[in-house]
Structure formats: C-alpha cells, structure tokens
N, C-alpha and C positions, 0 to 999 in steps of 0.2 A: 633136336632142338625144342625148346620151349618159346612160347610168342614172348617177345620182348628179350629174347636171350641174345647177348653180346657176343658177336662172332668177328675177330678180326678179319681183314682183308684176304689173309691167308687161309683162313678157314679155322686156323685155331682157336683159343680161346683168347679173349682180350685181357690186358693187364688188369684192368679193375676187376674181372672174376679171379683173376690169378691171386692178386692181391686179397682179395676178401676169403679165399680158403687160406692163403697164407697167415693173415690176421686170425683166423678161426684156429690154427695150429699153433701160433705164438699164444694165444689166450689157453689153450691144452695144456701147453707146456709151462707156463706162469701156474696154472692150476696145480698142476702135478707136483711141481717143486714145493709151492707151499702147503699143500697136503701132506708131503713128505716131512717137511720141516715141522710141522704144526702136531704131528703125531706125539701124544704123550704117553709115557710108559711103555712095558713091554710088548712084544709082539705076541700074538695068540699064539699059545703054545699046543693047547688043546681045543677042538674045534668043538666043544660043549657049549650050551646055551650061557651057563655061567661065565664062563671066560669071555666070550663074543659079546654077552650083555655087559660085563666090566669094562672091557676094551671100549666099546661103544659109548658107555657112559664117560669113560676118561675123556675120548677124544669129541665129543659132541658139542663141548664149549670151547674148544681150542680156536681162538681168533683164526688162524690161520687156515685151518680147516675149513670153517665157516666160509671165509673168502674163497677160498678153491672151489667148493661147492656152488657159491654163487657164481663164479666166474663159468663154471660148467652150465649153470643156467643160462647164463648170457650167451655162451657157444652153442647151445641147443637151437636158440632163437636165430643164431647167424647163420647155422647151417640150415635150417629150413627156408631161409631165404636163397642160399648158395642154391640149394636143389630146386629151386623155381627156375634157376637159370641156366643150368647145365646138368648134363645127363649124371645120374648116379655113378654109371661106370666109368665115367670121367673124373668127377669130385670126389670120390674115395681114393684113387690112386695119388691125384695130386695133393690130397690131404696127408698123404705119406709124410710129409716134410717133419710131421710130430718126430718119426723115428729118427731125425738127426736132431730136432730142437732139443728134445727132451733129453737124451743122453749129453749133448754138450751143455745143457742148463744145470743137469746133474754134477758134472765136471766142475762147472764155475760157481756153483751155488752151495753144493752138497760135498764137495772134495770128494767124489766117486772117480774112480778110475776106469778107463775105456782101454782094452788093448789094441794092438795093432790090427788084428784081425775085425775088431769091433768098428775101427775107422773104416777100413778097406769096404765093410757090408754097407756102412751109412755113405760113403761115397758112392757107391752102385745104386742106392736108393735115390739119391739126388741126381745119377746120371738117368735113371729110369724117369723121374719127373720130369726132368728137362725134355726128355724126347717126347713122352706124353703129352704136355703142354704144346709141343708143335705139331701134333699129328691133327689131321682133319677130322672132322666126324664121319662115320662111317656110313656107306650107303644104307638106303631104306632096307630092313629085312625082308626076304621073300617068304618067312614062316608066317603062317597065318595067325592073327591076332584074334583073342578071344573075344 
C-alpha cells in the first residue's frame, strides 16, 4: 500500500476507496452511452483513410461524443488519484464494475438486449468484485526488487 492509503480495520479497502473506483466506473458507463448515442452516420465499412476520416469528421462535432470524451478526461485524473491510494492489482479488478454498468446502461438507454448467459456472466463479475473488495493485502513479496 502507498503512504496515505486508506485500509479498513479488517485489512480490506475502505468504503471511500471503493466508492471512488465505483464513481470512476459510473463516469465510464455514462461516457460510453453518450458516445454511442452521439454517433452520427453509418459505421465504418472499409478501414481506409477516406472512410475513417469521413466518419471522424461527422462525429467530431457531435455534442454527445464531445461530452463523452470530456468525461473520459475527468476519469483519467480520477483514476490517477485512485492509483495513489491502492495497488494497481486491486484497482483494476475493482474497476470491473463497468462490465456490469455498461451492459445495463445499454439496456436502459440504448434499448439493447442482454442474454440470460450474459446476465449470469455479469453476476459472476459482481461476485468476484465483492470477494476482492473483502480481501486483505498480500504479504510483501520475497522476489527481489529492481
């Protein structure tokens, strides 16, 4: 753990850290939905420079795409703050709530469908996050440090 890292009495992460990671994931989900909703025109059919340039030009001025990109920038700085508080090996798996938030957001706001197997998979991801959030930090490694 890092200086100033907040660890609960049981050795797991604190609610404050968990909520910061969750906020990061919520911002990510909102950004994804906004960008998907803001896309203008057809999908790129051919991966040539002309088609990609045309697609980018159409979507560069979409207000929803712009807000999505701005949210990504905010997320970047929030993630950097999170990484000063907890190990990357813990932060990334905790940040996996996006694997639940984004599909459910897509169902609610984009009217997409999730299969039963998809829901089961999402529930397993949530279970893994809950287990990980209760885990204690590993003992220092015996491996030599560079």
